[in-house]
C-alpha positions in Angstrom: -8.5 -10.5 27.7 -5.0 -11.3 29.4 -3.2 -8.4 27.6 -6.4 -6.1 27.6 -6.6 -6.5 31.4 -4.0 -3.9 32.3 -5.7 -1.6 30.4 -9.5 -2.0 31.2 -9.6 -4.6 33.9 -12.8 -3.8 34.9 -14.2 -4.6 31.1 -12.0 -7.1 30.5 -12.5 -9.3 34.1 -16.3 -9.3 33.2 -15.9 -10.4 29.6 -13.8 -12.6 31.0 -16.1 -13.8 33.6 -19.2 -14.8 31.1 -16.6 -16.4 28.8 -16.1 -18.8 31.4 -19.7 -19.8 31.1 -19.1 -21.6 28.0 -15.4 -22.6 28.3 -14.2 -23.5 32.1 -11.3 -21.8 33.3 -9.0 -22.9 36.2 -8.2 -19.1 37.6 -10.9 -17.1 39.3 -9.9 -14.3 37.9 -8.2 -12.8 35.2 -6.5 -10.7 37.0 -4.8 -13.7 38.4 -4.6 -15.6 35.0 -1.6 -16.6 33.2 -0.6 -14.8 30.2 -0.6 -16.5 26.9 2.1 -18.4 25.3 2.5 -18.4 21.4 2.8 -22.5 20.2 5.5 -22.9 17.2 4.3 -25.6 16.0 0.2 -24.0 15.4 2.2 -21.8 13.1 1.4 -22.4 9.2 4.2 -20.6 7.4 2.3 -21.2 3.9 -0.5 -18.8 5.4 1.7 -16.9 6.9 3.6 -16.0 3.2 0.2 -15.7 1.9 -1.7 -13.3 3.9 1.8 -11.2 3.7 1.7 -10.9 0.3 -2.3 -10.7 0.7 -1.1 -7.4 2.1 1.7 -6.2 0.0 -0.5 -6.6 -2.6 -3.3 -4.6 -0.8 -1.3 -1.9 -0.1 -0.5 -1.1 -4.0 -3.9 -0.9 -5.0 -4.1 1.5 -2.4 -1.1 3.4 -3.4 -2.6 3.2 -7.6 -5.9 4.5 -6.2 -4.2 7.7 -4.2 -1.8 8.2 -7.5 -5.2 9.5 -9.6 -6.6 11.0 -6.4 -9.9 8.6 -6.0 -11.9 8.7 -3.4 -11.9 5.4 -0.9 -15.5 4.7 -2.4 -15.6 4.3 -5.4 -14.6 0.3 -7.1 -11.9 -0.2 -9.3 -10.8 -2.3 -12.0 -7.3 -4.8 -11.7 -5.9 -7.0 -13.7 -3.3 -9.0 -11.6 -0.3 -10.9 -14.1 0.8 -14.0 -11.4 3.7 -16.0 -11.7 2.3 -19.1 -11.3 -1.1 -21.4 -10.6 -0.4 -21.0 -7.2 -0.2 -17.6 -6.7 -3.3 -17.2 -9.0 -5.2 -19.6 -6.8 -3.8 -18.2 -3.4 -5.2 -14.7 -4.7 -8.5 -16.2 -5.7 -9.1 -17.7 -2.2 -8.6 -14.5 -0.5 -10.2 -12.2 -3.4 -12.9 -10.9 -0.7 -9.8 -8.9 1.3 -9.2 -7.3 -1.8 -13.4 -6.4 -2.4 -13.3 -4.9 1.3 -9.8 -2.9 1.8 -9.0 -2.2 -1.6 -12.5 -1.2 -2.8 -11.8 -3.8 -6.2 -14.7 -4.3 -7.9 -14.3 -6.8 -11.0 -10.6 -8.6 -11.0 -9.3 -10.4 -13.5 -6.2 -13.4 -12.4 -3.8 -15.2 -14.9 -0.6 -16.0 -15.8 -0.7 -14.8 -19.1 -2.8 -11.8 -18.7 -1.3 -8.4 -20.3 -1.8 -4.7 -19.5 -4.7 -3.0 -20.1 -4.6 0.4 -22.2 -5.1 3.4 -19.9 -3.7 2.1 -16.5 -1.2 2.5 -14.1 0.4 -0.4 -12.8 2.8 -1.5 -9.6 5.2 -4.1 -9.1 4.7 -6.6 -5.8 7.5 -9.6 -5.5 7.0 -11.3 -9.1 3.4 -10.1 -9.3 2.5 -7.2 -11.8 -1.0 -5.2 -10.6 -2.2 -2.8 -13.4 -5.1 -1.0 -12.5 -7.5 0.9 -15.3 -8.4 3.9 -15.1 -11.3 4.0 -17.7 -14.3 4.8 -16.8 -12.3 6.4 -14.0 -10.8 9.5 -15.3 -10.9 11.8 -18.5 -8.1 10.1 -20.3 -7.4 13.1 -22.5 -7.3 16.0 -19.8 -5.6 14.1 -17.3 -2.9 13.5 -19.6 -2.5 17.4 -20.4 -2.6 18.0 -16.5 0.1 15.1 -16.4 2.8 16.8 -19.2 2.4 20.3 -17.4 2.8 18.6 -14.3 5.9 17.0 -15.7 7.0 20.7 -17.1 7.2 22.3 -13.8 8.7 19.4 -11.6 11.6 19.2 -14.6 12.1 22.8 -14.4 11.8 23.4 -10.3 14.3 20.1 -10.4 16.9 21.6 -12.7 17.1 25.0 -10.4 17.5 23.3 -7.3 20.1 21.0 -9.1 21.7 24.5 -10.4 22.2 25.4 -7.2 23.4 22.3 -5.9 26.2 22.4 -8.1 26.9 25.9 -7.3 30.4 26.7 -5.7 30.2 29.5 -3.8 25.8 29.0 -2.8 28.0 25.2 -0.8 30.7 27.6 0.6 28.5 30.3 2.0 25.3 28.9 2.8 24.7 27.4 6.1 24.5 23.5 6.7 20.9 23.3 7.3 20.0 24.9 4.2 21.8 22.6 1.4 20.3 20.1 4.1 17.0 21.2 2.9 17.6 21.7 -0.6 18.9 18.4 -1.0 16.2 17.0 0.5 13.9 19.4 -1.9 15.6 17.8 -5.1 15.3 14.1 -3.5 11.2 14.7 -3.1 10.7 16.6 -6.2 12.7 13.7 -8.2 10.1 10.8 -6.8 7.9 13.0 -7.3 8.7 13.2 -11.0 9.6 9.6 -11.6 6.1 8.5 -10.0 4.2 11.5 -12.0 5.9 10.1 -15.0 4.5 6.7 -14.3 0.8 7.1 -14.3 1.5 9.5 -17.4 3.9 6.9 -19.7 0.2 4.8 -18.3 -2.7 6.7 -20.0 -0.6 6.7 -23.2 
């Protein structure tokens, strides 16, 4: 509440005065109260580390969902191959976060799990995360569509690469145009790699 006071002084003061009824404090008003101070002794590094890993897993699952343009409301099935039993137990402990924040329906955890058929993958530290595509997309139609995308991206990449290898273009074109072409080439390269990765997961 003390941190909120400069932004919303009247509301923060009213809430703080009500809180004082249950948790008495020495200051008469929030505006003159001390700012909170961190207590390093209260920080549990193990919990911090677990939360950081969990956050990365959630981001990875969300990114996998984006790769196949999955609606936010659609639940997914994921398989997480953990490095050891401690990781498995940690994810099981906080799996509710995955259900709510990454819209995960079914989840399988273990150190001996294999990559499911028709799935896309992500690596987080020493974890392997697989998102099953069964029931989410028409696999054959998706393969055809992605193969066409790969073909178009490869052609576009070759055109720009040829241009960037052309001495006449490099000598005559303004620096900002060359920079834009290089940036475009890198963007296409990244998109091509991601598309190939999705395609390999479907086959």
